[in-house]
N, C-alpha and C positions, 0 to 999 in steps of 0.2 A: 474611672473607678470600675474595678472588676466586680461583677456580681458573684457573691459566694454564699453557699448554703449556710444558714444560721445568721446571716447579716440582714439588716433592714433593706428593703427594696425602696429606692428613691421614688417619691410620689411623682406621678405624671398624669396628664390628661390628654384626651384625643377625641375627635369626632367618632361617633358610632352610629349604627343603625337605630331605627326607631326615633330619629330626630333627637338623639341624646348626646351628651358629652360624658365619656367615661373618665372618672377620676379615681385612681387607686385608693386614695385616702377615704373616699366615701364608703368603702367596704370594710373598715376596721370592725372587728367583732365577727366577721365571716372569713372563711377561707376562700381564696380566689385561685382558680385555674385560668392561666393565660396560655393558650396554645397558638403557636405561630405556624402558618401553613403557606406554601408558595403562591397559590393562585386560585381564585374563585372558579367553581364549576369544572374543575379538572377531576379525573377519576379518584386519585388518592385523597384529595382534599374533600371531595364529596363523601367518600366512605368514612373518613375520620370525623367530619362534622356530623354525619349520620349516627355514628357510634356514640358521640357525646349526646346528641339529641335523644337517642333511644334509652340512655341511662340517666337523663337529667333529674328525674324524680329521686334516684338514689344519691346523686350528688347533693340535691337539696336536703335530703334527710341527713346528710353528713355535714350540714352547715356550710356548703360550698357552692359558690357561684362560678359559672363558666363563661369565658369570653374567647372568641377567636380573633386573631390579628393577621392581616396580610397587607401588602402594599397596594392592593386594589382600592379604587375610589368607592365612595358611599353608594353611588347608583348601582355599581356592580355588586356590592355587598347586599344591598336591599333586594336585588333580583335573586341572588344566590340564596339568601335567607328565606325569602318567600317560597321559592321553588322547592326547597328542601324541607320547609317547615321547621326551621331551627327555632327553638324557644329561648334562645340566648342571643345577645347582641354581638355583632361583628365590628371590630375596631379598624378604622382606616388609618394606615401609617404611610401615606404617600411620601413623606419626607424622610422616612426610615429612622426617625428619632427613637422610636420604641425598639425597633430592630437593633439599633446600635446599643441602646441601653442594655439589652439582654444578649448582645453579641451573637446574633443569629444570621448575620449576612456573611456568607461563606463563598469561596470560589467553587463553582460547580462546573461539571462537564456535561454538555448535551450535544449529541451528534458530532463529537470530536472537537467541539469549540468550547472554550472556557468563558464563563460569565459569572458575575456576582448575583447570587440569589439567596432566598430565604431557606435556611436549613430547618426542616420540620423539627420543632422543639416544643416542649411543654414545661411550664413552671407552676409549682404549687406554692402559694404564699399563705402563711399561717394567719390566724385572726389578729395577730399583733403587727402584721405587715413585714414579717421576716421571710426570706426565702427558705422554704422547708425542704423542697425536692426539685430536681431538674432532670429532664430527659432530653438529650440532644441526639440528632441523627435518628429520629424516631422512624420505626417501621410501623405502619398502621395496624396490622392484625394483632389483636391482644393488647394494644397500647392503652385504650381507654379503661380497660379492666384494671390495669396496673395503676393508673392514676387514681381511679376510684378507690382501690384498696388502700393506697397511701393516704387519701383524704379521710377515709374511715379511721385509719390508725391514728392520724393526727388529731381527729375530732374526739377520739375515745377518752 
């Protein structure tokens, strides 16, 4: 099933930092930002996470919770979260089930070689569990501000 704006997002659960299990259905009544990033502790991913961290109070004021997702394991996530002071949980998707659900695994090129990797993408899910907005092929500068503005508009 292809994920489409305006349609319900299928519930899922996965291990997350803070010794928690994330379950999308637990957040009904709140808007949810799920941002996918390629790898813990890399420059772009650190900047993006830091931008979400720095605006977390504004997301909370817009009735919105934030979660990051990558294919890294929980130990890597816990280290990344602690080092960067992220006030939100990071979800581990080692088996790529969530990445496949959101269709963010794409063919990428690095140093002239092709490989499958996570396309930096963000999804805003409304308080009823429907996909409200999506951003694919994200460029980090200015991205968090665009997501925050969309969350505010949706919450208004």
